[in-house]
C-alpha positions, 0 to 999 in steps of 0.5 A, spaced: 481 474 513 485 480 512 482 487 514 478 490 508 481 497 507 475 498 500 467 495 500 465 495 493 459 493 489 456 496 483 453 503 485 456 503 492 463 504 496 465 505 502 472 506 505 475 504 512 477 510 516 484 509 517 485 515 521 480 512 526 486 505 527 486 502 531 481 505 536 475 504 532 473 500 525 468 504 521 467 504 514 465 511 511 460 512 505 463 514 499 458 516 494 462 520 489 468 524 487 468 530 492 467 525 498 473 520 495 477 527 494 476 529 502 478 521 504 484 521 500 486 528 501 485 527 509 488 520 509 482 516 511 485 512 505 492 512 504 497 507 500 498 509 493 494 502 490 488 503 495 488 511 493 488 509 486 482 504 487 478 509 492 478 515 486 476 510 480 471 507 483 468 513 486 467 515 479 464 509 477 459 510 483 457 516 479 457 513 472 452 507 475 448 513 478 447 516 471 452 522 472 455 525 465 449 524 461 449 530 456 442 534 455 438 532 450 439 535 443 432 535 441 433 534 433 429 530 429 430 524 424 436 520 423 441 526 422 439 528 428 438 522 432 445 521 430 448 527 432 445 527 439 448 520 440 455 523 439 454 529 443 451 524 449 458 520 448 462 527 448 459 529 454 460 523 458 468 523 455 468 531 458 465 528 465 470 523 465 476 527 464 474 533 469 472 527 474 480 525 473 482 532 473 479 534 480 481 527 483 488 528 481 489 534 485 487 530 492 494 527 493 499 530 487 504 525 489 500 519 488 503 515 482 498 509 482 492 514 481 496 518 476 498 512 472 490 509 472 487 516 470 492 515 464 490 508 462 483 510 463 484 516 458 487 512 453 481 507 453 476 512 452 480 515 447 480 508 444 473 506 445 471 513 442 473 511 436 469 504 436 464 506 430 456 507 432 458 507 439 453 510 444 453 513 451 450 507 455 456 503 452 461 507 453 459 508 461 458 500 461 465 499 459 468 505 463 465 502 469 467 495 468 474 497 467 474 500 473 471 494 477 477 490 474 482 494 478 480 491 484 481 484 482 487 486 478 490 489 484 489 483 488 492 479 483 498 483 482 499 482 490 498 475 490 504 475 485 508 479 489 507 475 495 509 469 492 515 471 488 518 475 493 517 469 498 521 465 493 527 469 493 527 470 500 527 462 502 532 461 496 537 465 500 535 461 506 537 454 509 532 449 507 527 449 512 529 455 516 524 460 518 526 468 517 525 474 521 523 480 517 523 488 518 517 492 516 517 500 515 510 503 514 504 500 512 504 495 505 498 490 507 491 490 505 489 496 508 493 499 503 491 496 497 485 491 494 487 486 499 493 482 501 498 487 500 505 488 497 511 488 501 507 485 507 504 480 502 510 477 501 510 476 509 503 473 509 505 468 504 512 467 508 507 465 514 503 461 510 508 457 508 511 456 515 517 460 514 517 466 518 519 466 525 517 474 527 515 480 523 518 487 526 514 493 525 517 500 526 512 505 529 513 510 522 512 516 526 510 522 525 503 519 523 505 511 526 502 507 520 507 501 522 504 502 529 497 503 528 496 499 521 501 494 520 501 491 527 494 491 527 493 487 521 498 482 523 495 481 530 488 481 526 491 475 522 495 472 528 502 473 525 507 473 530 510 480 530 514 485 535 512 493 535 519 496 535 521 504 535 524 507 529 530 509 533 530 501 535 531 498 528 539 498 528 539 494 535 534 490 533 536 488 527 543 486 531 540 483 537 533 480 535 537 475 528 533 479 522 536 474 517 535 469 513 541 466 511 543 462 518 551 461 517 552 465 511 558 469 510 554 473 505 553 481 506 547 484 508 542 485 502 535 489 502 531 485 498 525 491 497 526 498 497 520 503 499 515 501 503 517 495 508 524 493 507 526 485 507 533 484 510 538 478 509 543 478 515 548 473 516 548 471 523 556 472 524 555 479 523 550 480 528 554 483 534 558 489 533 564 492 537 561 497 542 563 504 540 566 507 546 568 500 549 576 499 550 578 506 549 584 508 552 589 514 550 589 522 551 582 522 549 579 516 553 574 517 558 576 517 566 573 510 569 566 511 571 565 517 567 559 518 563 560 516 556 557 521 551 551 518 548 551 512 551 544 511 552 543 510 545 547 503 546 543 500 551 542 492 551 535 490 548 532 484 550 532 479 546 526 477 541 523 471 542 
């Protein structure tokens, strides 16, 4: 079972504090938008899908607790009741807009959060125009819409995994297992579950077609070393943690490929987050840049080669 970054039920939200991983697995209660803002801003929660989900779910928690209700108008008669209902709807709409604006400031670069906020605004405008809609009805529609984002994200992740795995295996020899190089963290900790690029890794593993994952540390915050490696170990997926600067050597020595003996040039399948590389075995070895130097610029026998430490051979991956 994958690690959960988000635990939610109607009126209750908790998030896994990712700043404490991998030493501690501690879930923090999020009781409203202010706490969600702090969790997102401090990177207790990270990953674009998870950020959007936590922000929106914190709003759902507040709405389930009755936040955003307007003051009673105190008018008499049918006309007064209608005006009061309209005021309550307007007050709820204004509350939701204010909270969305506030949550967006937690991480201005969070694309998914901006997209989901705009989608909710569009839905809200449409519901607002529904004849006779009341504030309780509008509140319930908003909460149901937000709760639906969890299942939608999980379904999207699983489809990404299936499509990505199929594309990789289409280029690999029949029955061959592939080695994948990942960077950063795009797994269940960054989403509602399963993961985006790491979801492809899970799909390959589930089909028995994954040889190994090479995950880079991803400095300076070490999302690869702290989070991706933790996810892979938790699910018993074969993995090797490497330094960011060792990626090129690992690709050369560890056979980061899915093409076997194919002569096709290396081709990245995904960009951003994790990058899955297809690399022909025939092109794995490269001549040493200083080996066999001759002529006036050659180094004397036994002399130190500038930068030679960068070309130390790494042990083959098994």
